[in-house]
N, C-alpha and C positions, 0 to 999 in steps of 0.2 A: 621593612616597610609594614606598617599596620594596615589591615583591611578594614572596611566598614563592618561594624559589629554592634551588638547590643551594649548599652552602657555598662551594665553590671559585669558582662564578660570582659570588657575592656579594662575595668578597674581590677579585676582578678588577674588578668594576664599582665597587667602593669605592676603586679606585686604590691598593690595598695592595700588590698584586703580580699577576703573570700567573696564569692558571688553572693552568698547568703547575707554576709555583713554589708556588702554594697547595697543590696535591696533594703536593708534596714536603714542605712544612711539616706537612701533616696526617699523612702517612705516618710522619714522625719524632716524632709525638705533641707537636708544638709549638703546636697549635691546640686551644682549648677552647671549648665552647658551654655557657653557663650553668655554668661552672666544672667541666665534665666533658670528658674527652678526646674530641675530635671524630673522625669517620670520613669517608672520602671518599664523596661522594654524599649526605651528610646534608642534609635540607631544613631551612632556618631561616627565621624571620620576624624581620626586622631591627627591627620595631617592638616586639618583645617580647624576643627572645633577645639575650643578651650574648655577643659573640664576642671571644675573646682570642687574641693572637699573642704568643708569648714572655712570657706572663703580663701583657700589657698590653692593656687593653680598647680595641678599635677604636671610637673615639667621634668622631673628627673627619673621617671619610671623606667627608662631604658638603660640607666646606669647599672653596670654590673659591679657587685661588691663582693669581697672575700675576707673572711675573718677566721682566725683560729681561736678556739675557746677551750678552757680547761673545765670540763663538766664536773660538777660536784656530785657526790653520792646522793641517791634518792631522787634524782631528776630524770624524767623520761625524755626520750629524744624525738618522739613523734610530735607532729604539729597539731594533732587532733585535740580538741578541747574536751577532756574528760575530767573526772574528779581529781586526778593526780596533777601535780605541778609539772608543767612541761618546760622544755628548754627555752621557748619563746617568751615565757613569763618572766625570765630573769635577765634578758638582754635588752638593751635600749638602743636598737638599731633602726634608723629611719626607714630603710627599705624593708620590704617584707621578705625576709630570708627564710631558708629552711636548712636543716642539718643534713649533711651527706652521711649516710648510714644511720640505721636505727640501732642503738647500743644499749647494753645492759644498764638498767636503772641503778643497780647497787654497785657500780664501778665508776672510778674516775677515769676520764679519757681525754685525749686530745681529739677534738672534733672540728670539722670545718663547717662554717655557716656561709651560705652564699645565696644569690638569686639566679645563678647561672646553671640552668638545667643541663646544658651541653657538658660542662665540666663534671657535673654529678654523674652523668651517663658514662663518661670515660673512666671515672674513678670506681664506680660500682659494678661495671660490667665484668663478669668473671674472666673473660678472654684476655684482659689486658694485664693481669698478673702484677698488680701494683704492690710495692713493699710497704708493710705496716709493722712497726716495731713496738713491743710491749715489755714491761717489767712485770715479772710474775713472782709472787711470794706464796709459798705453800705452808700449810699448818705444821708440817713436820719435815725433817730432812728428806731431800729427794736424791735418789741414787744416780750414779753416772749411767747405769744401764737404762734407767728410765728416760734420762735426757737423750741417750743415743736412739732409743726407740722413737721418740718424738722427732728427732732430726730426720730419720729415714722415712717412716710412714706409719700411720695408724689407720685402722678401719673404723670410721665413725659415720653415722647418719647414712649408711648404705654405700659409702664410697671410701677410697683410700686418700689420705691427705697427701699433699705435695711436700717435697723436702723443705725443711725449715732450718734456719741458721740459729743455733742456740749457744749462748755463752753463760757459763756458770758465774754467778756473782757472790754467792755464799752457799752455805750448806742447804739453805731452804729458799734461795732466790736465784733467778736466772733471767736473762733477756732472750727474747725469741722474735725472729723476723719471719713473717709468713707472707705469701703472695696470693692468698685466696681468702674467702670469707664464707664460713659455714656458721650456722646459728650456734652461739656460745662455744665456738670452736676450741679456744684454748682451754676453757674449763673442762670440756669433754675430753680433750687430749690428756690433760693432767689426771683426770679421773680414770682414764683408760690404763694408766700406768700405776694405779692404786695409790693415788695421792689426792689432794684436794686444795683448791686455790683459796688462799686467805685474802690476798690483795692482788688486784690486776689494774695496771695503768698503761694506756697507750701513750707512747712518747713521740712517735714519728709517723707521718704519712708521706712517703717518698721524701722530698726535700724539706717538708714542713715539720719543724721540730717543736715540741712542747717548750723546751729550754727552761727559762725562769718564769714562765707564766703561772701565776698562783691559781689555786682553785677559785672558781667564780669569775676569774678574769678573762676577758677576751680582747683581742688586738687585731687591728686591720693588717692584712698581709701587705708587704711592700711590693712595689712593681717588679723588683728583681726576683722576689720569691714567686710571684705569680708567673712571670715570664719563664723562670727555670722549671716550674711545675708543668707548664704547657710544653716546654721543650722535651721534658721527660716523657710526656704523653705522646709526643710526636704529632701534635696538632697545632694549628695556628690560633693564637689568642685573638678574640674579637674585642675591639676597643669601642 
């Protein structure tokens, strides 16, 4: 249930736009409440009042959406509007979504886009130990001893890494499954064993797989995928 609140706050929490952008829309007379031009600071009750933006009633703001996206190299995953091209510049999704996890701009990744803060909290909180799988290619052959060290533990960023599941794919390529997230963790782990990452791609987050999703492509998760993900998290999905 929504409470009474200022119009620009309502538009922000409804994932229509940021508060600042909402104020811009209101100042330009593009927002109406009950078919009358709105004003900044106006108090509305979403259970009663009808809010329109560009003559379109905001009616699906409570709908939760979930997408998987194959992030291309060179795209930042923050939603902030800086000079760099960010992830929301290249997707055409009706709802105001955000990426779960901020990731390396120079890497291709499977990333989840959603407007569900509850899911994001469960996936990003370190206590839940969620599995994330990556394909790693190094600039030169990596030794078995190096892979074994990464499997057990390494000391990076002031703490010991948790055990990882590693499978060699070639002399300079391997898959790794980790259950934690430290800043640039896999790159740091590889550097710790005297090697260097050439290519890094995340291919799975729990049950959500990159599969045949091309770079730049994004796809709505099926209800089965979403249900299975919430089952893994051990929480009830909100419909």
